[in-house]
C-alpha positions as CSV (number, residue, x, y, z in Angstrom):
1,M,0.2,-0.4,-0.3
2,E,1.2,3.4,-0.6
3,S,2.3,5.7,2.2
4,G,0.0,8.9,2.3
5,G,-2.6,6.8,1.2
6,W,-6.6,7.6,3.0
7,M,-5.8,4.2,5.0
8,D,-2.6,6.0,6.7
9,G,-3.0,7.9,10.0
10,D,-5.0,8.1,12.8
11,D,-8.8,6.8,12.0
12,H,-10.3,8.4,15.3
13,R,-8.4,11.8,14.8
14,I,-9.9,11.5,11.3
15,T,-13.8,11.0,12.9
16,V,-13.4,13.9,15.0
17,L,-12.6,16.0,12.6
18,L,-15.1,14.9,10.2
19,Q,-17.4,15.5,13.2
20,R,-16.2,18.7,13.7
21,I,-16.3,19.9,10.5
22,R,-20.0,18.7,10.6
23,G,-20.5,21.6,13.3
24,G,-19.3,24.0,10.4
25,D,-15.4,24.2,12.2
26,R,-13.5,25.3,9.8
27,Q,-10.7,25.0,11.6
28,A,-11.1,21.4,11.0
29,E,-11.2,21.4,7.4
30,S,-8.1,22.9,7.9
31,E,-6.4,20.4,9.7
32,L,-8.5,17.5,7.9
33,L,-6.9,18.6,4.5
34,P,-3.2,17.7,4.6
35,M,-4.4,14.4,6.1
36,V,-6.1,13.4,2.6
37,Y,-5.1,15.4,0.1
38,G,-2.1,13.1,-0.7
39,Q,-4.5,10.4,-2.3
40,L,-6.9,13.1,-3.0
41,H,-3.3,13.5,-5.7
42,R,-2.9,10.8,-6.7
43,V,-6.7,9.7,-7.1
44,A,-6.9,12.7,-9.6
45,E,-3.8,12.0,-11.7
46,R,-4.7,8.5,-12.1
47,Q,-7.9,9.9,-13.6
48,F,-6.1,11.8,-16.1
49,K,-3.5,9.8,-16.9
50,L,-4.9,10.0,-20.3
51,E,-6.0,12.9,-20.7
52,R,-5.5,15.1,-24.0
53,A,-3.6,18.4,-24.1
54,G,-6.5,21.2,-23.5
55,H,-8.8,19.4,-21.7
56,T,-10.9,21.4,-19.6
57,L,-11.0,19.5,-16.4
58,Q,-7.9,19.6,-14.6
59,P,-6.6,17.2,-11.8
60,T,-6.4,20.5,-9.1
61,A,-10.1,21.6,-10.5
62,L,-11.0,17.8,-9.3
63,I,-9.5,18.3,-6.1
64,S,-10.8,21.6,-5.6
65,E,-14.5,20.6,-6.7
66,L,-14.3,17.7,-4.5
67,Y,-13.0,19.5,-1.2
68,L,-16.2,22.1,-1.9
69,R,-18.8,19.1,-2.6
70,I,-17.6,17.3,0.3
71,F,-16.8,19.9,3.6
72,R,-18.8,22.9,2.6
73,D,-22.4,20.5,2.6
74,S,-23.7,20.8,5.7
75,S,-25.7,17.9,5.1
76,I,-23.6,15.0,5.2
77,D,-24.1,13.0,8.8
78,W,-20.1,12.2,9.0
79,Q,-20.2,9.1,10.5
80,S,-16.2,7.5,10.1
81,R,-13.2,7.7,7.9
82,A,-14.7,4.9,5.8
83,H,-17.5,7.2,5.4
84,L,-15.6,10.0,3.9
85,Y,-13.6,7.6,1.3
86,A,-17.6,6.3,0.0
87,V,-18.6,9.6,0.0
88,A,-15.8,10.4,-1.8
89,A,-15.4,8.2,-4.4
90,Q,-19.5,8.8,-5.2
91,T,-18.6,12.8,-5.1
92,I,-15.3,12.1,-7.9
93,R,-18.5,9.7,-10.2
94,R,-20.6,12.4,-10.0
95,I,-18.1,15.3,-11.0
96,L,-16.7,13.4,-13.9
97,I,-20.4,12.5,-14.9
98,D,-21.3,16.2,-14.6
99,H,-18.4,16.7,-17.3
100,A,-19.2,14.0,-19.2
101,R,-22.5,15.3,-19.8
102,S,-21.1,18.5,-20.8
103,A,-18.5,17.3,-23.1
104,N,-19.3,15.5,-26.4
105,A,-20.3,12.5,-24.4
106,Q,-22.3,11.4,-27.8
107,R,-19.2,10.4,-29.3
108,R,-19.7,6.5,-29.4
109,P,-16.5,3.6,-30.6
110,R,-17.1,2.5,-33.3
111,P,-18.9,-1.0,-33.3
112,D,-16.4,-2.9,-34.3
113,Q,-14.3,-1.2,-31.3
114,R,-13.4,-2.9,-28.2
115,V,-13.6,-0.8,-24.8
116,E,-11.5,-1.8,-22.5
117,L,-12.2,-1.3,-18.7
118,E,-8.7,-0.6,-17.7
119,D,-8.2,1.9,-20.3
120,V,-11.6,4.0,-18.9
121,I,-9.8,3.3,-15.4
122,A,-7.0,4.8,-16.6
123,G,-8.3,8.1,-17.9
124,A,-12.6,9.0,-17.1
125,A,-11.8,12.7,-17.6
126,D,-10.9,12.3,-21.4
127,R,-13.6,9.1,-22.3
128,P,-16.6,11.0,-21.8
129,Y,-18.9,8.4,-23.3
130,E,-17.3,5.1,-21.4
131,V,-18.0,7.4,-18.2
132,L,-21.5,7.7,-18.7
133,L,-21.8,3.9,-20.1
134,V,-19.6,2.8,-17.1
135,D,-22.1,4.8,-14.3
136,E,-25.0,3.5,-16.2
137,L,-23.6,0.3,-15.7
138,L,-22.7,0.5,-11.6
139,T,-26.1,1.9,-11.6
140,R,-27.8,-1.4,-12.9
141,L,-25.1,-3.3,-11.0
142,A,-25.9,-1.6,-7.6
143,A,-29.6,-3.3,-7.9
144,V,-28.8,-7.0,-8.6
145,D,-25.8,-6.4,-5.9
146,A,-24.8,-3.1,-4.0
147,R,-21.7,-4.0,-2.5
148,Q,-20.0,-5.1,-5.6
149,A,-20.9,-1.9,-7.4
150,S,-19.8,0.1,-4.5
151,T,-16.6,-2.4,-4.8
152,A,-16.3,-1.2,-8.2
153,E,-17.1,2.7,-7.6
154,L,-13.9,2.7,-5.2
155,R,-12.0,0.8,-7.1
156,I,-12.8,2.7,-10.4
157,F,-13.4,5.9,-9.6
158,A,-11.5,6.7,-6.0
159,G,-8.5,4.7,-6.8
160,L,-8.1,2.8,-4.0
161,S,-6.6,-0.9,-3.9
162,V,-8.1,-3.6,-3.4
163,E,-7.4,-3.9,0.1
164,E,-8.2,-0.3,0.9
165,T,-11.4,-1.1,-0.5
166,A,-11.9,-4.4,1.9
167,R,-11.6,-1.7,5.3
168,V,-13.6,1.1,3.6
169,L,-16.3,-1.3,2.9
170,G,-15.9,-3.9,6.4
171,V,-14.6,-6.8,4.1
172,S,-11.9,-9.1,4.5
173,E,-9.6,-8.8,1.5
174,R,-10.8,-11.9,0.1
175,T,-14.4,-11.3,-0.7
176,A,-13.1,-7.3,-1.8
177,K,-11.0,-9.3,-4.2
178,R,-13.5,-11.6,-5.8
179,D,-16.7,-8.8,-5.7
180,W,-14.0,-6.6,-7.9
181,A,-13.7,-9.9,-10.1
182,I,-17.1,-10.6,-10.0
183,A,-18.1,-7.1,-11.1
184,R,-15.2,-6.2,-13.4
185,A,-15.6,-9.2,-15.4
186,W,-19.8,-7.9,-15.7
187,L,-18.9,-4.4,-16.3
188,S,-16.3,-5.9,-19.4
189,A,-18.5,-8.0,-21.2
190,E,-21.6,-5.3,-20.7
191,L,-19.1,-2.3,-22.0
192,N,-18.8,-4.1,-25.3
193,A,-22.1,-5.9,-25.6
194,P,-24.1,-5.7,-28.9
195,V,-25.8,-1.7,-29.0
196,A,-28.9,-2.3,-30.4
197,G,-29.0,-1.3,-34.1
198,N,-25.4,-1.7,-34.6
């Protein structure tokens, strides 16, 4: 596991800071940000690895938007550090979906062009149509198996390792690994399923 990730540090301290943030304590925001910034930056860099020149959404903008959405939302009833990771993954997903919808998201792959899930994961910010498709597929998967969908969301949109994902979801690494394998196989198959009319 990388040092400086979301799983390093004091769980209790982060939970206390989250509770203080919920109470409107801006000083707690200042204390928490350095503890999570490294992981946020790692996520942003991962999402923009295949970024094209002149892309309208930059890694720093993704981090800033994430920060504003989650730490300035007084309606979030922070429970724990694991809750923070789950909310962050959901928020990153929403930011990228919003960006994909405003971009040229109608540019579909050619019918004979295979879409690799790993490519979408590595360069989500530069693949608006595929991001929207993965979002739709995760919503469908959640209706069948919510934990597998959460596992995929944490792996794809937050860039967490299997170990980190297991800790966030409160399951064993073996379970997280199995859930990810099943979800990844299903997503990969659905990404390349024939589209009606093609």
